[in-house]
N, CA, C and O atoms as CSV, one atom per row, in Angstrom:
chain,resi,resn,atom,element,x,y,z
A,1,UNK,N,N,39.795,-43.328,-238.143
A,1,UNK,CA,C,39.854,-44.196,-238.921
A,1,UNK,C,C,38.063,-44.768,-238.254
A,1,UNK,O,O,37.844,-44.830,-237.044
A,2,UNK,N,N,36.974,-45.125,-239.330
A,2,UNK,CA,C,35.366,-45.306,-238.648
A,2,UNK,C,C,35.724,-46.830,-238.547
A,2,UNK,O,O,36.309,-47.482,-239.413
A,3,UNK,N,N,35.179,-47.369,-237.100
A,3,UNK,CA,C,35.484,-48.542,-237.290
A,3,UNK,C,C,34.265,-49.361,-236.664
A,3,UNK,O,O,33.511,-49.256,-235.697
A,4,UNK,N,N,34.486,-50.281,-237.790
A,4,UNK,CA,C,32.901,-50.779,-238.047
A,4,UNK,C,C,33.000,-52.421,-237.318
A,4,UNK,O,O,33.776,-53.292,-237.710
A,5,UNK,N,N,31.787,-52.600,-235.925
A,5,UNK,CA,C,31.741,-54.174,-235.458
A,5,UNK,C,C,31.251,-55.270,-236.443
A,5,UNK,O,O,30.419,-54.741,-237.180
A,6,UNK,N,N,31.450,-56.796,-236.813
A,6,UNK,CA,C,30.309,-57.649,-237.749
A,6,UNK,C,C,30.449,-58.220,-236.930
A,6,UNK,O,O,31.603,-58.546,-236.655
A,7,UNK,N,N,29.231,-58.700,-236.002
A,7,UNK,CA,C,28.708,-60.291,-235.642
A,7,UNK,C,C,27.902,-61.160,-236.190
A,7,UNK,O,O,26.705,-60.981,-236.412
A,8,UNK,N,N,28.642,-62.289,-236.463
A,8,UNK,CA,C,28.362,-63.031,-236.828
A,8,UNK,C,C,29.166,-64.465,-236.884
A,8,UNK,O,O,30.307,-64.508,-237.345
A,9,UNK,N,N,28.479,-65.669,-236.370
A,9,UNK,CA,C,28.948,-67.073,-235.998
A,9,UNK,C,C,29.150,-67.805,-237.459
A,9,UNK,O,O,29.785,-68.859,-237.415
A,10,UNK,N,N,28.743,-67.425,-238.585
A,10,UNK,CA,C,29.661,-67.780,-240.447
A,10,UNK,C,C,31.106,-67.102,-239.978
A,10,UNK,O,O,31.240,-65.961,-239.535
A,11,UNK,N,N,32.572,-68.483,-240.268
A,11,UNK,CA,C,33.819,-67.992,-240.467
A,11,UNK,C,C,33.514,-68.100,-242.176
A,11,UNK,O,O,34.373,-67.478,-242.801
A,12,UNK,N,N,32.998,-68.427,-242.615
A,12,UNK,CA,C,32.638,-68.403,-244.500
A,12,UNK,C,C,32.274,-65.963,-244.563
A,12,UNK,O,O,32.952,-65.008,-244.941
A,13,UNK,N,N,31.091,-66.112,-244.042
A,13,UNK,CA,C,30.439,-65.065,-244.507
A,13,UNK,C,C,31.164,-64.246,-243.246
A,13,UNK,O,O,30.707,-63.178,-243.651
A,14,UNK,N,N,31.823,-63.897,-242.198
A,14,UNK,CA,C,32.353,-62.814,-241.728
A,14,UNK,C,C,33.874,-62.662,-242.323
A,14,UNK,O,O,34.329,-61.522,-242.222
A,15,UNK,N,N,35.011,-63.968,-243.130
A,15,UNK,CA,C,35.118,-63.985,-243.895
A,15,UNK,C,C,34.969,-62.508,-245.669
A,15,UNK,O,O,35.844,-61.695,-245.965
A,16,UNK,N,N,33.480,-62.728,-246.480
A,16,UNK,CA,C,33.181,-62.087,-247.012
A,16,UNK,C,C,33.108,-61.069,-246.803
A,16,UNK,O,O,33.525,-60.314,-247.681
A,17,UNK,N,N,32.462,-60.371,-245.347
A,17,UNK,CA,C,32.416,-59.555,-245.223
A,17,UNK,C,C,33.394,-58.139,-244.332
A,17,UNK,O,O,33.157,-56.964,-244.054
A,18,UNK,N,N,34.680,-59.205,-244.111
A,18,UNK,CA,C,35.399,-58.744,-243.841
A,18,UNK,C,C,36.043,-57.940,-245.230
A,18,UNK,O,O,36.277,-56.734,-245.293
A,19,UNK,N,N,36.208,-58.720,-246.065
A,19,UNK,CA,C,36.867,-58.319,-247.317
A,19,UNK,C,C,36.260,-57.597,-248.434
A,19,UNK,O,O,36.730,-57.081,-249.449
A,20,UNK,N,N,34.802,-57.737,-247.843
A,20,UNK,CA,C,34.300,-56.362,-248.587
A,20,UNK,C,C,34.129,-54.697,-248.333
A,20,UNK,O,O,33.958,-53.752,-249.103
A,21,UNK,N,N,34.276,-54.829,-246.686
A,21,UNK,CA,C,34.429,-54.085,-245.957
A,21,UNK,C,C,36.562,-53.381,-246.060
A,21,UNK,O,O,37.173,-52.393,-245.650
A,22,UNK,N,N,36.865,-54.492,-246.753
A,22,UNK,CA,C,38.410,-54.271,-246.332
A,22,UNK,C,C,39.417,-53.528,-247.474
A,22,UNK,O,O,40.558,-53.085,-247.599
A,23,UNK,N,N,38.135,-53.722,-248.220
A,23,UNK,CA,C,38.770,-54.091,-249.788
A,23,UNK,C,C,38.713,-51.680,-249.755
A,23,UNK,O,O,39.733,-51.058,-250.055
A,24,UNK,N,N,37.125,-50.782,-249.276
A,24,UNK,CA,C,36.933,-49.693,-249.491
A,24,UNK,C,C,37.812,-48.937,-248.860
A,24,UNK,O,O,37.568,-47.735,-248.958
A,25,UNK,N,N,39.135,-49.330,-247.995
A,25,UNK,CA,C,40.237,-49.145,-247.294
A,25,UNK,C,C,40.370,-48.025,-246.312
A,25,UNK,O,O,41.468,-47.565,-246.000
A,26,UNK,N,N,38.968,-47.496,-245.717
A,26,UNK,CA,C,38.784,-46.539,-244.604
A,26,UNK,C,C,37.771,-46.558,-243.534
A,26,UNK,O,O,36.871,-45.761,-243.267
A,27,UNK,N,N,38.328,-48.231,-242.706
A,27,UNK,CA,C,37.923,-47.944,-242.463
A,27,UNK,C,C,38.824,-49.415,-241.456
A,27,UNK,O,O,39.806,-50.004,-241.908
A,28,UNK,N,N,38.072,-49.785,-239.856
A,28,UNK,CA,C,39.080,-50.471,-239.353
A,28,UNK,C,C,37.508,-51.576,-238.733
A,28,UNK,O,O,36.385,-51.232,-238.367
A,29,UNK,N,N,38.167,-52.944,-238.869
A,29,UNK,CA,C,37.280,-54.154,-238.451
A,29,UNK,C,C,37.442,-54.168,-237.204
A,29,UNK,O,O,38.566,-54.159,-236.702
A,30,UNK,N,N,36.111,-54.197,-236.367
A,30,UNK,CA,C,35.882,-55.795,-235.457
A,30,UNK,C,C,35.659,-56.923,-235.968
A,30,UNK,O,O,35.579,-56.984,-237.195
A,31,UNK,N,N,35.486,-58.201,-235.117
A,31,UNK,CA,C,35.353,-58.737,-235.530
A,31,UNK,C,C,34.592,-59.711,-233.740
A,31,UNK,O,O,35.192,-59.917,-232.685
A,32,UNK,N,N,33.459,-59.989,-234.042
A,32,UNK,CA,C,32.561,-60.925,-232.699
A,32,UNK,C,C,31.875,-62.324,-233.315
A,32,UNK,O,O,30.862,-62.224,-234.007
A,33,UNK,N,N,32.526,-63.763,-233.007
A,33,UNK,CA,C,31.672,-64.563,-233.150
A,33,UNK,C,C,29.961,-64.714,-232.836
A,33,UNK,O,O,29.232,-65.588,-233.306
A,34,UNK,N,N,29.720,-64.053,-232.284
A,34,UNK,CA,C,28.308,-64.138,-232.097
A,34,UNK,C,C,27.843,-62.600,-230.584
A,34,UNK,O,O,28.606,-61.972,-229.850
A,35,UNK,N,N,26.614,-62.564,-230.697
A,35,UNK,CA,C,26.462,-61.817,-229.608
A,35,UNK,C,C,27.187,-61.901,-228.073
A,35,UNK,O,O,27.915,-60.937,-227.840
A,36,UNK,N,N,27.117,-62.648,-227.277
A,36,UNK,CA,C,28.169,-63.254,-226.264
A,36,UNK,C,C,29.098,-61.946,-226.730
A,36,UNK,O,O,28.524,-60.869,-226.569
A,37,UNK,N,N,30.680,-61.866,-227.380
A,37,UNK,CA,C,31.011,-61.748,-227.932
A,37,UNK,C,C,31.016,-59.961,-228.465
A,37,UNK,O,O,31.580,-59.139,-227.743
A,38,UNK,N,N,30.656,-59.731,-229.154
A,38,UNK,CA,C,29.440,-57.959,-229.577
A,38,UNK,C,C,29.510,-57.915,-227.764
A,38,UNK,O,O,30.666,-58.188,-227.443
A,39,UNK,N,N,29.132,-57.804,-227.227
A,39,UNK,CA,C,28.486,-57.725,-226.269
A,39,UNK,C,C,29.904,-57.226,-224.909
A,39,UNK,O,O,29.781,-56.330,-224.074
A,40,UNK,N,N,31.055,-58.080,-225.085
A,40,UNK,CA,C,32.366,-57.870,-224.425
A,40,UNK,C,C,32.688,-56.866,-224.515
A,40,UNK,O,O,33.037,-56.146,-223.579
A,41,UNK,N,N,32.625,-56.395,-226.384
A,41,UNK,CA,C,33.143,-55.424,-226.908
A,41,UNK,C,C,33.253,-54.232,-227.104
A,41,UNK,O,O,34.168,-53.413,-227.180
A,42,UNK,N,N,31.564,-54.253,-227.216
A,42,UNK,CA,C,31.285,-53.154,-226.913
A,42,UNK,C,C,32.403,-52.186,-226.024
A,42,UNK,O,O,33.395,-51.586,-226.437
A,43,UNK,N,N,31.969,-52.260,-224.974
A,43,UNK,CA,C,32.515,-51.592,-223.689
A,43,UNK,C,C,33.872,-50.825,-223.746
A,43,UNK,O,O,34.257,-49.874,-223.067
A,44,UNK,N,N,34.710,-51.765,-225.120
A,44,UNK,CA,C,36.018,-51.958,-225.126
A,44,UNK,C,C,36.640,-51.013,-225.797
A,44,UNK,O,O,37.607,-50.405,-225.338
A,45,UNK,N,N,35.893,-50.706,-227.507
A,45,UNK,CA,C,36.178,-50.834,-228.210
A,45,UNK,C,C,35.164,-49.434,-229.345
A,45,UNK,O,O,34.169,-49.679,-230.027
A,46,UNK,N,N,35.776,-48.224,-229.209
A,46,UNK,CA,C,34.286,-47.431,-230.272
A,46,UNK,C,C,33.755,-47.611,-231.806
A,46,UNK,O,O,34.270,-47.227,-232.855
A,47,UNK,N,N,32.458,-48.378,-231.552
A,47,UNK,CA,C,32.537,-48.442,-232.447
A,47,UNK,C,C,31.239,-47.481,-233.509
A,47,UNK,O,O,30.213,-46.888,-233.175
A,48,UNK,N,N,31.715,-47.641,-234.487
A,48,UNK,CA,C,30.674,-45.960,-235.331
A,48,UNK,C,C,29.585,-46.897,-236.381
A,48,UNK,O,O,28.657,-46.242,-236.856
A,49,UNK,N,N,29.639,-47.965,-236.652
A,49,UNK,CA,C,29.066,-49.204,-237.551
A,49,UNK,C,C,28.454,-50.614,-236.719
A,49,UNK,O,O,29.311,-50.905,-235.886
A,50,UNK,N,N,27.385,-51.513,-236.645
A,50,UNK,CA,C,27.040,-52.759,-236.441
A,50,UNK,C,C,26.619,-53.732,-237.643
A,50,UNK,O,O,25.697,-53.524,-238.432
A,51,UNK,N,N,27.222,-54.507,-237.630
A,51,UNK,CA,C,26.454,-55.647,-238.811
A,51,UNK,C,C,26.748,-56.583,-237.951
A,51,UNK,O,O,27.681,-56.885,-237.208
A,52,UNK,N,N,24.962,-57.242,-238.450
A,52,UNK,CA,C,24.883,-58.238,-237.946
A,52,UNK,C,C,24.036,-59.570,-237.743
A,52,UNK,O,O,22.915,-59.295,-237.316
A,53,UNK,N,N,24.269,-61.095,-237.944
A,53,UNK,CA,C,23.529,-61.368,-237.861
A,53,UNK,C,C,22.313,-61.779,-237.019
A,53,UNK,O,O,22.426,-61.664,-235.799
A,54,UNK,N,N,21.400,-62.149,-237.423
A,54,UNK,CA,C,20.130,-62.869,-236.500
A,54,UNK,C,C,20.246,-64.900,-235.203
A,54,UNK,O,O,20.325,-65.379,-234.073
A,55,UNK,N,N,20.175,-65.122,-236.402
A,55,UNK,CA,C,20.596,-66.880,-236.107
A,55,UNK,C,C,21.940,-66.826,-236.022
A,55,UNK,O,O,22.850,-66.638,-236.829
A,56,UNK,N,N,21.845,-67.078,-234.618
A,56,UNK,CA,C,23.504,-66.866,-233.662
A,56,UNK,C,C,22.986,-67.956,-232.692
A,56,UNK,O,O,21.869,-68.176,-232.224
A,57,UNK,N,N,24.778,-68.856,-232.486
A,57,UNK,CA,C,24.088,-68.904,-230.563
A,57,UNK,C,C,24.534,-67.873,-229.542
A,57,UNK,O,O,25.285,-66.899,-229.581
A,58,UNK,N,N,23.953,-68.327,-228.818
A,58,UNK,CA,C,23.840,-67.475,-227.247
A,58,UNK,C,C,23.272,-66.494,-227.012
A,58,UNK,O,O,22.358,-66.410,-226.190
A,59,UNK,N,N,23.779,-65.438,-227.795
A,59,UNK,CA,C,22.741,-64.539,-228.030
A,59,UNK,C,C,22.770,-64.223,-229.300
A,59,UNK,O,O,23.768,-64.394,-230.000
A,60,UNK,N,N,21.139,-63.492,-229.912
A,60,UNK,CA,C,21.266,-63.863,-230.856
A,60,UNK,C,C,21.304,-62.366,-231.004
A,60,UNK,O,O,21.368,-61.618,-230.028
A,61,UNK,N,N,21.256,-61.877,-232.470
A,61,UNK,CA,C,20.629,-61.226,-233.176
A,61,UNK,C,C,19.911,-60.121,-232.446
A,61,UNK,O,O,20.239,-58.988,-232.094
A,62,UNK,N,N,19.251,-60.558,-232.382
A,62,UNK,CA,C,17.713,-59.894,-232.038
A,62,UNK,C,C,17.645,-59.223,-230.092
A,62,UNK,O,O,17.491,-58.377,-229.211
A,63,UNK,N,N,17.850,-60.203,-230.479
A,63,UNK,CA,C,18.583,-59.605,-228.916
A,63,UNK,C,C,19.004,-58.240,-228.424
A,63,UNK,O,O,18.557,-57.224,-227.890
A,64,UNK,N,N,20.832,-59.131,-229.207
A,64,UNK,CA,C,22.110,-57.724,-229.163
A,64,UNK,C,C,21.354,-56.814,-229.744
A,64,UNK,O,O,22.004,-55.774,-229.635
A,65,UNK,N,N,20.301,-56.565,-230.335
A,65,UNK,CA,C,19.593,-55.414,-231.029
A,65,UNK,C,C,18.933,-54.916,-230.113
A,65,UNK,O,O,19.456,-53.821,-229.906
A,66,UNK,N,N,17.889,-55.088,-229.263
A,66,UNK,CA,C,17.930,-55.256,-227.834
A,66,UNK,C,C,18.545,-54.548,-226.909
A,66,UNK,O,O,17.897,-53.844,-226.134
A,67,UNK,N,N,20.190,-54.653,-226.848
A,67,UNK,CA,C,20.713,-54.447,-225.463
A,67,UNK,C,C,20.800,-53.700,-226.199
A,67,UNK,O,O,20.053,-52.859,-225.698
A,68,UNK,N,N,21.317,-53.058,-227.527
A,68,UNK,CA,C,21.911,-51.756,-228.052
A,68,UNK,C,C,20.963,-50.724,-228.135
A,68,UNK,O,O,21.288,-49.704,-227.527
A,69,UNK,N,N,19.436,-50.691,-228.957
A,69,UNK,CA,C,18.748,-50.194,-228.494
A,69,UNK,C,C,18.508,-49.825,-226.912
A,69,UNK,O,O,18.782,-48.625,-226.897
A,70,UNK,N,N,18.360,-49.975,-226.362
A,70,UNK,CA,C,17.613,-49.736,-224.861
A,70,UNK,C,C,19.069,-49.290,-224.368
A,70,UNK,O,O,18.581,-48.956,-223.289
A,71,UNK,N,N,19.998,-49.084,-224.256
A,71,UNK,CA,C,21.964,-48.731,-224.332
A,71,UNK,C,C,21.974,-47.247,-224.624
A,71,UNK,O,O,22.583,-46.976,-225.659
A,72,UNK,N,N,21.477,-46.258,-224.003
A,72,UNK,CA,C,22.149,-45.286,-224.305
A,72,UNK,C,C,23.858,-44.495,-224.750
A,72,UNK,O,O,24.403,-43.495,-225.218
A,73,UNK,N,N,24.007,-45.417,-224.356
A,73,UNK,CA,C,25.551,-45.191,-224.831
A,73,UNK,C,C,25.846,-45.910,-226.149
A,73,UNK,O,O,26.922,-46.017,-226.738
A,74,UNK,N,N,24.581,-46.398,-226.485
A,74,UNK,CA,C,25.995,-47.695,-227.624
A,74,UNK,C,C,23.888,-46.673,-229.003
A,74,UNK,O,O,24.162,-46.202,-230.106
A,75,UNK,N,N,22.581,-46.635,-228.592
A,75,UNK,CA,C,21.859,-46.547,-229.404
A,75,UNK,C,C,21.620,-45.916,-230.427
A,75,UNK,O,O,20.840,-46.255,-231.317
A,76,UNK,N,N,22.291,-44.923,-230.378
A,76,UNK,CA,C,22.485,-43.945,-231.979
A,76,UNK,C,C,23.825,-44.919,-232.447
A,76,UNK,O,O,24.767,-44.332,-231.915
A,77,UNK,N,N,24.208,-45.733,-232.943
A,77,UNK,CA,C,25.235,-46.328,-234.012
A,77,UNK,C,C,24.202,-46.794,-234.778
A,77,UNK,O,O,23.158,-47.197,-234.265
A,78,UNK,N,N,24.431,-46.774,-236.170
A,78,UNK,CA,C,23.200,-46.960,-237.379
A,78,UNK,C,C,23.877,-48.911,-237.111
A,78,UNK,O,O,24.962,-49.353,-236.732
A,79,UNK,N,N,22.962,-49.379,-237.414
A,79,UNK,CA,C,23.528,-51.154,-237.091
A,79,UNK,C,C,22.954,-51.478,-238.378
A,79,UNK,O,O,22.172,-50.623,-238.792
A,80,UNK,N,N,23.160,-52.645,-239.239
A,80,UNK,CA,C,23.016,-53.278,-240.030
A,80,UNK,C,C,22.685,-54.515,-239.721
A,80,UNK,O,O,23.586,-55.048,-239.071
A,81,UNK,N,N,21.602,-55.333,-239.944
A,81,UNK,CA,C,20.730,-56.483,-240.145
A,81,UNK,C,C,21.746,-57.415,-241.249
A,81,UNK,O,O,22.105,-56.717,-242.197
A,82,UNK,N,N,22.247,-58.786,-241.297
A,82,UNK,CA,C,22.232,-59.300,-243.147
A,82,UNK,C,C,21.716,-60.580,-242.080
A,82,UNK,O,O,21.877,-60.806,-240.880
A,83,UNK,N,N,21.122,-61.162,-243.033
A,83,UNK,CA,C,20.712,-62.516,-242.519
A,83,UNK,C,C,20.396,-63.321,-243.516
A,83,UNK,O,O,20.758,-62.947,-244.631
A,84,UNK,N,N,19.685,-64.567,-243.414
A,84,UNK,CA,C,19.147,-65.694,-244.922
A,84,UNK,C,C,17.176,-65.794,-244.250
A,84,UNK,O,O,16.208,-66.283,-244.831
A,85,UNK,N,N,17.260,-65.010,-242.668
A,85,UNK,CA,C,15.464,-65.194,-242.922
A,85,UNK,C,C,15.318,-63.113,-243.760
A,85,UNK,O,O,15.558,-61.933,-243.507
A,86,UNK,N,N,14.730,-64.094,-244.852
A,86,UNK,CA,C,14.215,-62.836,-245.555
A,86,UNK,C,C,13.238,-62.567,-245.981
A,86,UNK,O,O,13.174,-61.931,-247.033
A,87,UNK,N,N,11.878,-63.056,-245.141
A,87,UNK,CA,C,10.466,-62.859,-245.075
A,87,UNK,C,C,10.467,-61.182,-245.244
A,87,UNK,O,O,11.449,-60.444,-245.167
A,88,UNK,N,N,9.041,-60.801,-245.502
A,88,UNK,CA,C,8.022,-59.281,-244.838
A,88,UNK,C,C,8.659,-59.126,-243.265
A,88,UNK,O,O,9.226,-58.203,-242.682
A,89,UNK,N,N,8.281,-60.466,-242.897
A,89,UNK,CA,C,7.837,-60.612,-242.099
A,89,UNK,C,C,8.807,-60.156,-240.790
A,89,UNK,O,O,8.559,-59.361,-239.884
A,90,UNK,N,N,10.156,-61.075,-241.083
A,90,UNK,CA,C,11.075,-61.314,-240.790
A,90,UNK,C,C,12.174,-59.613,-241.124
A,90,UNK,O,O,13.226,-59.396,-240.522
A,91,UNK,N,N,11.499,-58.537,-242.304
A,91,UNK,CA,C,13.117,-57.690,-242.129
A,91,UNK,C,C,11.496,-56.756,-241.379
A,91,UNK,O,O,12.069,-55.758,-240.942
A,92,UNK,N,N,10.552,-56.622,-241.158
A,92,UNK,CA,C,9.612,-55.680,-240.487
A,92,UNK,C,C,9.833,-55.205,-238.759
A,92,UNK,O,O,9.635,-54.089,-238.280
A,93,UNK,N,N,10.340,-56.557,-237.993
A,93,UNK,CA,C,10.687,-57.160,-237.092
A,93,UNK,C,C,11.899,-56.845,-236.704
A,93,UNK,O,O,11.881,-56.443,-235.540
A,94,UNK,N,N,13.668,-56.859,-237.499
A,94,UNK,CA,C,14.062,-56.417,-237.153
A,94,UNK,C,C,14.431,-54.486,-237.554
A,94,UNK,O,O,15.291,-53.875,-236.919
A,95,UNK,N,N,13.838,-54.015,-238.353
A,95,UNK,CA,C,13.414,-52.228,-238.465
A,95,UNK,C,C,13.049,-52.076,-236.835
A,95,UNK,O,O,13.563,-51.400,-235.943
A,96,UNK,N,N,11.697,-53.207,-236.861
A,96,UNK,CA,C,10.849,-52.223,-235.805
A,96,UNK,C,C,11.988,-52.449,-234.012
A,96,UNK,O,O,11.768,-52.098,-232.853
A,97,UNK,N,N,12.958,-53.066,-234.570
A,97,UNK,CA,C,13.458,-53.620,-233.796
A,97,UNK,C,C,14.430,-52.466,-233.191
A,97,UNK,O,O,14.435,-52.167,-231.997
A,98,UNK,N,N,15.475,-51.693,-234.443
A,98,UNK,CA,C,15.913,-50.536,-235.019
A,98,UNK,C,C,17.185,-50.541,-235.170
A,98,UNK,O,O,18.112,-49.869,-234.717
A,99,UNK,N,N,17.008,-52.060,-236.418
A,99,UNK,CA,C,18.552,-51.578,-237.292
A,99,UNK,C,C,17.957,-50.795,-238.618
A,99,UNK,O,O,16.948,-50.849,-239.320
A,100,UNK,N,N,19.065,-50.108,-238.552
A,100,UNK,CA,C,18.689,-49.317,-239.870
A,100,UNK,C,C,18.572,-49.899,-241.236
A,100,UNK,O,O,17.825,-49.506,-242.133
A,101,UNK,N,N,19.495,-50.985,-241.272
A,101,UNK,CA,C,19.049,-51.281,-243.034
A,101,UNK,C,C,18.879,-53.286,-242.551
A,101,UNK,O,O,19.101,-53.903,-241.510
A,102,UNK,N,N,18.599,-53.522,-243.339
A,102,UNK,CA,C,18.283,-54.608,-244.128
A,102,UNK,C,C,19.056,-55.687,-244.592
A,102,UNK,O,O,19.609,-54.903,-245.363
A,103,UNK,N,N,19.547,-56.634,-244.812
A,103,UNK,CA,C,20.159,-57.552,-246.271
A,103,UNK,C,C,19.754,-58.626,-246.089
A,103,UNK,O,O,19.449,-59.248,-245.072
A,104,UNK,N,N,19.754,-58.863,-247.189
A,104,UNK,CA,C,19.072,-60.561,-246.731
A,104,UNK,C,C,20.006,-61.552,-247.658
A,104,UNK,O,O,19.843,-61.612,-248.877
A,105,UNK,N,N,21.112,-62.411,-246.882
A,105,UNK,CA,C,21.675,-63.015,-247.998
A,105,UNK,C,C,21.577,-63.751,-248.904
A,105,UNK,O,O,20.565,-64.337,-248.520
A,106,UNK,N,N,21.917,-64.393,-250.199
A,106,UNK,CA,C,23.567,-63.562,-250.084
A,106,UNK,C,C,22.873,-62.276,-250.802
A,106,UNK,O,O,21.782,-62.108,-251.347
A,107,UNK,N,N,24.229,-61.279,-250.504
A,107,UNK,CA,C,23.577,-59.562,-251.104
A,107,UNK,C,C,24.849,-58.953,-252.304
A,107,UNK,O,O,25.949,-59.363,-252.674
A,108,UNK,N,N,24.332,-58.255,-252.491
A,108,UNK,CA,C,25.773,-58.266,-253.350
A,108,UNK,C,C,26.396,-56.654,-252.016
A,108,UNK,O,O,25.892,-55.621,-251.576
A,109,UNK,N,N,27.532,-57.294,-251.910
A,109,UNK,CA,C,28.897,-56.218,-251.459
A,109,UNK,C,C,28.807,-55.295,-252.127
A,109,UNK,O,O,29.673,-54.607,-251.587
A,110,UNK,N,N,28.402,-54.652,-252.974
A,110,UNK,CA,C,28.780,-53.194,-253.241
A,110,UNK,C,C,27.862,-52.564,-252.705
A,110,UNK,O,O,28.070,-51.572,-252.006
A,111,UNK,N,N,26.174,-53.260,-253.061
A,111,UNK,CA,C,25.048,-52.388,-251.499
A,111,UNK,C,C,25.634,-52.225,-250.927
A,111,UNK,O,O,26.248,-51.177,-251.125
A,112,UNK,N,N,26.174,-53.329,-249.263
A,112,UNK,CA,C,26.697,-53.213,-248.029
A,112,UNK,C,C,27.179,-51.547,-248.590
A,112,UNK,O,O,26.495,-50.531,-248.472
A,113,UNK,N,N,28.770,-51.678,-249.314
A,113,UNK,CA,C,29.565,-50.577,-249.430
A,113,UNK,C,C,28.362,-49.403,-249.586
A,113,UNK,O,O,28.277,-48.250,-249.161
A,114,UNK,N,N,27.655,-50.077,-250.232
A,114,UNK,CA,C,27.271,-47.693,-250.326
A,114,UNK,C,C,26.438,-47.904,-248.924
A,114,UNK,O,O,27.054,-47.431,-247.969
A,115,UNK,N,N,25.646,-48.282,-248.709
A,115,UNK,CA,C,24.747,-48.373,-247.247
A,115,UNK,C,C,26.159,-47.936,-246.266
A,115,UNK,O,O,26.170,-46.981,-245.490
A,116,UNK,N,N,27.344,-48.899,-246.516
A,116,UNK,CA,C,28.137,-48.397,-245.149
A,116,UNK,C,C,28.870,-46.761,-245.770
A,116,UNK,O,O,29.325,-45.871,-245.052
A,117,UNK,N,N,28.804,-46.764,-246.962
A,117,UNK,CA,C,29.042,-44.592,-246.999
A,117,UNK,C,C,27.652,-43.778,-247.059
A,117,UNK,O,O,27.347,-42.599,-247.236
A,118,UNK,N,N,26.854,-45.161,-246.792
A,118,UNK,CA,C,25.276,-43.448,-245.972
A,118,UNK,C,C,25.690,-43.431,-245.101
A,118,UNK,O,O,24.774,-42.859,-244.509
A,119,UNK,N,N,26.427,-43.596,-244.358
A,119,UNK,CA,C,26.235,-43.914,-243.071
A,119,UNK,C,C,27.149,-43.516,-242.708
A,119,UNK,O,O,27.025,-42.297,-242.593
A,120,UNK,N,N,28.286,-43.913,-242.372
A,120,UNK,CA,C,29.977,-43.428,-242.459
A,120,UNK,C,C,30.542,-43.072,-242.921
A,120,UNK,O,O,31.711,-42.981,-242.545
A,121,UNK,N,N,30.073,-42.572,-244.181
A,121,UNK,CA,C,31.085,-42.086,-245.142
A,121,UNK,C,C,32.243,-42.834,-245.767
A,121,UNK,O,O,32.993,-42.261,-246.558
């Protein structure tokens, strides 16, 4: 079973993401409330896809992406940003840092599901 790490500080948004992915039935979900929690979980779990917010306490999403993309052990994991920061500049920055996809909140759950299938089946 493929495993998805959701890094999101908003409990409500994390629940929405979990229910969106749970309805797909073929994925295991690991949750992190911030970038620091995600960094603690990465060495302990086999992760196939990472979904992260940008604006979070402690270690933000951009710092998390930078760490992941600079670490040979994790650099090939597909990574999506889901954020309220929706300007072209924000999207370009996220993609330039190494995100595979950038979704702006609010997003269509079906679109997220399509992207997950595209990257990890």
